[in-house]
C-alpha atoms as one frame of an Amber mdcrd trajectory, in Angstrom:
protein
 149.105 128.860 101.678 147.179 131.212 100.102 146.474 132.668 103.262 149.927
 133.305 103.856 150.048 135.528 100.318 146.767 137.514 101.256 147.366 138.213
 105.291 150.233 140.760 105.591 150.034 140.404 109.818 148.434 137.376 111.581
 148.699 133.893 112.744 148.780 130.955 110.300 146.974 128.031 111.943 146.727
 124.818 110.473 149.502 125.197 108.166 149.788 121.639 107.937 147.823 118.511
 108.678 149.855 117.958 111.787 148.573 121.065 113.280 151.562 122.915 112.987
 151.358 126.286 114.602 153.259 128.910 113.076 153.927 131.893 115.501 153.024
 135.920 114.797 154.689 136.943 111.175 155.176 140.395 110.954 156.793 140.310
 107.344 156.934 138.625 104.575 160.633 138.040 104.391 160.418 134.806 106.528
 158.342 133.079 103.322 161.428 131.561 101.605 162.637 130.144 105.039 159.382
 128.834 105.281 158.962 126.665 102.014 162.691 125.382 102.558 161.461 124.279
 105.674 158.321 122.379 103.900 160.680 120.632 101.466 162.897 119.362 103.977
 159.870 118.273 105.792 158.616 116.502 102.664 161.696 115.086 102.238 162.248
 113.717 105.527 158.893 111.485 105.194 160.011 109.606 102.016 160.628 105.996
 102.890 164.679 104.936 103.081 166.346 103.649  99.919 167.576  99.944 100.275
 171.348  99.626  99.313 172.588  96.259  97.622 174.701  94.622 100.384 178.900
  93.403  99.511 179.663  89.938  99.734 182.825  88.051 100.909 184.489  85.090
  98.962 187.707  83.912  99.174 190.197  83.450  96.090 192.935  80.858  96.097
 195.913  81.606  93.318 199.347  81.086  93.144 199.520  79.688  96.590 198.026
  81.953  98.743 194.520  82.584  99.557 192.679  86.268  99.909 189.644  86.992
 101.166 188.014  89.897  98.481 184.589  91.834  99.070 182.303  92.199  96.066
 178.922  93.402  95.113 176.202  90.929  95.541 175.403  89.059  92.340 178.989
  89.035  90.999 180.337  86.601  89.213 183.459  84.659  89.398 185.617  86.842
  86.934 184.148  89.967  88.331 185.890  88.542  91.712 189.010  87.999  89.968
 189.373  91.097  88.597 188.317  92.912  91.720 191.361  90.979  93.444 193.928
  92.448  91.132 195.017  89.000  89.647 195.581  88.065  85.978 194.955  85.353
  83.984 197.278  83.783  81.377 195.800  82.319  78.494 196.006  78.568  79.420
 194.872  79.198  83.085 191.534  77.840  84.453 189.020  79.126  87.172 187.376
  76.869  89.372 183.946  77.066  89.181 183.997  78.825  85.272 184.141  82.522
  85.305 180.313  83.083  84.270 179.179  81.340  87.696 177.474  83.773  90.476
 178.837  83.940  93.527 177.356  83.681  96.883 178.655  84.796 100.610 182.104
  82.795 101.830 182.346  81.242  98.059 185.356  80.163  97.239 187.216  80.603
  93.741 190.610  79.086  92.642 192.759  80.054  89.798 194.996  77.101  88.329
 197.950  77.964  86.483 198.169  76.128  83.462 201.386  75.986  81.688 202.938
  74.054  78.436 206.455  72.994  78.006 207.572  71.483  74.735 211.010  69.573
  74.271 212.252  66.963  71.608 214.216  63.554  71.946 215.684  61.475  69.952
 214.918  57.924  69.912 216.674  54.435  68.012 214.545  52.525  65.925 215.544
  49.335  66.264 216.120  47.296  62.989 213.932  44.347  62.037 214.916  40.527
  60.972 214.112  38.974  58.060 214.944  35.459  56.920 214.888  34.117  53.418
 214.900  30.272  52.585 217.333  29.233  49.925 216.778  25.450  48.473 220.443
  25.657  47.344 221.452  26.181  50.802 222.306  22.884  53.017 219.566  22.372
  55.403 220.427  24.365  58.419 223.206  27.097  56.880 222.687  30.407  57.742
 224.410  33.579  55.337 224.005  37.474  56.263 222.536  38.997  53.652 222.279
  42.456  54.689 223.687  43.518  57.989 220.934  45.444  60.249 221.211  49.034
  61.364 219.014  50.886  63.516 217.302  54.004  62.715 216.779  57.304  64.552
 213.583  59.213  64.915 212.879  62.608  66.603 210.102  63.160  68.992 208.263
  66.192  70.004 206.737  66.116  73.198 204.337  68.422  74.883 204.080  68.427
  78.635 201.355  70.297  80.460 201.641  71.493  84.088 198.880  72.707  86.456
 199.912  74.601  89.313 203.620  73.049  88.577 202.192  69.943  88.737 202.829
  67.784  85.466 199.279  66.257  84.181 199.604  65.111  80.658 202.600  64.012
  78.482 201.974  63.502  74.731 203.679  63.119  71.627 202.798  66.061  69.057
 205.440  65.470  65.934 207.726  62.657  64.971 210.038  62.871  62.336 212.281
  59.893  60.946 216.454  60.905  60.826 217.271  57.825  59.489 215.330  54.957
  58.719 216.253  51.576  59.970 217.848  48.610  57.960 216.570  44.980  58.352
 218.977  42.442  58.975 218.685  39.824  56.263 219.589  36.572  56.676 219.307
  33.647  54.443 218.160  29.782  55.683 219.082  26.984  53.615 216.238  24.106
  53.167 218.022  22.488  50.332 215.325  19.454  49.035 216.302  16.028  48.311
 215.100  16.227  44.715 216.852  16.323  41.689 218.039  19.848  39.641 215.743
  20.066  36.297 217.482  22.424  33.507 215.872  25.568  32.442 216.273  26.358
  28.889 217.175  30.259  29.872 216.423  32.275  33.125 213.305  32.142  34.838
 212.506  34.669  37.772 209.942  34.122  40.423 208.239  35.995  43.218 208.457
  34.630  46.716 207.454  36.201  49.878 207.839  39.983  48.154 211.155  39.047
  46.850 212.198  38.921  43.470 214.173  35.210  42.187 215.780  34.000  39.683
 216.936  30.419  38.243 219.149  30.171  35.297 219.898  27.143  33.492 219.106
  24.878  36.429 216.813  25.167  39.424 219.718  24.352  41.350 221.233  27.711
  40.178 219.024  30.407  42.109 220.097  33.611  43.056 217.971  36.738  44.982
 217.318  39.693  42.843 215.459  42.114  45.136 215.173  41.403  49.009 213.004
  44.245  50.256 210.018  42.101  50.612 207.792  44.756  49.229 207.191  43.369
  45.947 203.345  43.135  45.028 203.344  41.344  41.732 201.015  43.786  39.863
 203.733  43.947  37.096 206.649  41.420  36.933 208.277  40.724  33.722 211.557
  40.058  32.255 213.318  41.384  29.154 212.877  39.939  25.964 216.926  39.003
  26.280 216.475  38.247  29.681 218.816  40.587  30.998 216.087  43.147  33.169
 213.216  42.491  35.095 210.489  45.115  35.176 208.377  44.821  38.741 206.785
  47.011  41.395 206.928  47.486  44.436 203.803  48.326  46.979 203.985  51.742
  49.446 203.988  51.336  52.544 203.826  53.808  55.674 207.009  51.969  57.125
 209.238  52.371  54.248 209.814  56.201  54.639 211.467  55.976  51.149 207.624
  55.612  49.525 204.297  57.660  50.234 201.995  56.261  52.127 199.354  53.995
  50.654 196.176  56.660  50.612 198.606  58.707  48.476 200.537  56.252  46.265
 199.510  52.464  45.806 202.855  51.119  44.279 205.897  52.583  42.378 207.854
  50.824  38.982 211.116  49.659  39.095 213.746  47.578  37.184 216.587  45.592
  38.043 219.671  43.746  36.382 219.242  40.196  36.080 223.094  40.075  34.992
 224.668  41.731  37.890 226.361  39.962  40.774 225.491  42.203  42.944 221.967
  43.929  41.360 220.796  46.911  42.578 217.383  48.116  42.031 216.486  51.241
  39.582 213.880  53.354  40.431 211.938  54.677  37.337 209.783  57.329  39.386
 206.609  55.792  38.185 203.692  55.470  40.566 200.190  53.854  40.675 200.947
  51.015  38.242 198.002  48.630  38.255 197.240  47.166  34.912 199.993  47.252
  32.565 203.529  47.616  32.008 205.263  45.865  29.918 208.773  45.580  27.629
 208.808  47.556  24.325 209.987  45.171  21.678 212.767  46.027  19.343 213.903
  48.874  21.752 216.412  48.589  24.434 215.639  49.411  28.182 212.385  50.754
  27.023 209.135  50.054  29.083 205.653  51.231  28.351 202.963  51.290  31.348
 199.539  52.962  31.988 198.603  54.657  35.272 195.593  54.839  38.181 194.893
  57.460  41.047 194.630  55.952  44.369 190.715  56.142  46.071 189.430  55.031
  49.164 186.706  52.955  47.922 186.823  49.651  46.093 188.956  48.454  43.963
 190.912  50.816  45.601 191.711  53.016  42.410 190.371  55.352  39.327 192.361
  54.059  36.144 193.776  57.006  33.831 193.580  54.633  30.914 196.681  56.314
  29.501 199.863  55.144  28.181 203.423  56.303  28.646 206.975  55.200  26.905
 209.980  55.661  29.293 213.877  54.358  28.523 216.259  54.474  31.222 220.164
  53.751  30.830 221.852  50.835  32.755 223.604  53.552  35.010 220.066  54.315
  36.181 219.493  57.744  34.274 215.974  57.958  33.473 214.883  59.810  30.545
 211.480  61.715  30.941 208.503  59.695  29.833 206.471  59.994  26.157 202.691
  60.319  26.322 201.531  58.263  23.669 197.412  58.264  24.832 196.112  60.762
  27.000 193.854  59.960  30.164 190.749  59.297  29.134 187.259  58.187  30.499
 188.157  54.542  29.143 184.481  53.675  28.029 182.034  51.633  29.978 183.540
  50.763  33.360 186.453  52.868  32.336 187.444  53.141  35.809 188.314  49.422
  35.824 191.259  50.384  33.822 192.708  49.652  30.082 195.009  46.866  29.290
 197.606  46.803  26.631 199.502  44.317  24.351 202.687  44.515  22.148 203.094
  42.777  18.837 205.510  40.197  19.941 208.651  40.600  17.344 207.369  44.444
  17.474 206.811  44.491  13.568 203.674  46.361  12.611 200.233  44.588  12.134
 197.913  44.423   9.267 195.530  46.331  10.999 195.893  50.089  10.269 200.040
  49.894  10.833 199.464  49.680  14.550 202.014  47.600  16.617 199.811  47.796
  19.840 196.372  46.174  20.800 194.303  47.242  23.708 191.438  45.855  25.745
 188.935  47.342  28.260 185.638  45.826  29.170 183.492  47.120  26.568 185.689
  45.986  23.146 189.131  45.883  22.022 191.292  47.353  19.160 194.676  48.708
  18.340 196.502  51.663  19.309 198.000  54.459  16.530 201.106  55.036  18.015
 201.183  58.274  15.958 198.327  59.924  16.897 197.560  58.111  20.315 194.088
  57.354  19.074 192.179  54.066  19.686 190.921  52.288  16.733 188.266  49.673
  17.968 187.872  45.970  16.260 185.341  44.272  18.263 182.658  46.121  21.012
 181.908  43.863  23.406 178.877  44.149  25.863 180.613  44.047  29.131 179.145
  41.322  31.864 176.951  42.406  34.453 177.442  40.280  37.559
């Protein structure tokens, strides 16, 4: 090239290694054209670039199949986008969206949808039988007529390409609980009745019964079948029975067992149609008793439910509550605040009133307490515990 710039007239030989011969140049005005030609020659000598080939896949959606051309190395999700198909939130791809496709692969879009509906279902009532020794054997009496309940179920139906694949209950609401049918069956025995100087209440199959004056004179007080026997005591005048009912998932009027162990109730023994009264007190395990000298007054101590043995954590507290025969319950009065309860306090503290309700000779108190590490008296004015005897708990 240097020869081109120095020569004004002449021939240019061997311009390139290919022995290219350029004719006689009489003027330098051809120089730009010559440079352009050289550049075109050099460009044409570059190796060709290989472009990425496209592949064709088949996409099946909404009952139709369509071929789609996409670049090699594309995923299922990219193929769906190239086909212009809109996916709903629950739709599923087969194979999954991250799968890399090859020539001739097939992709299926499965349309998923949910449908919810509610149905009302009848809850059949249960049949319960109570044995009564005061009735002749074989005789049956209807105590309570059974009544079916009603519950509302919410179903979740899943459809895949308009075909139902699953159906499940996701919610259940009890609209009306079922009432059991209770029948009393006579099982009279040949034994002669025995006299009773007063009233005797007893527990049988989770039901409360009362005998008065004679073993032949018996009547049911509570027939719910769920008395747990933790608390079961007649009032000093014998006109009321204090008892606890265990909680059960099948009894919709009570809370689940993990939230509530039992509830505290009273029932009149003098009524011809005894109706239990809910004192609105729950989780009473160790102590509940009648307060001497005070009508319709009960004292009790509470616990907290626990999943581990023995099933509770004692509060070691003490309350007094009063109710009226019509069922009105007065707000409880706290006597002893919740406390640790000393050694093994988680088990609980029990209490005992002096029989006649009169003050004792020990600090003017009327109530004694006992717990694993000692016994003593309760100061009803301040709620403090006055130890009388310390005990070393037995470690078994």
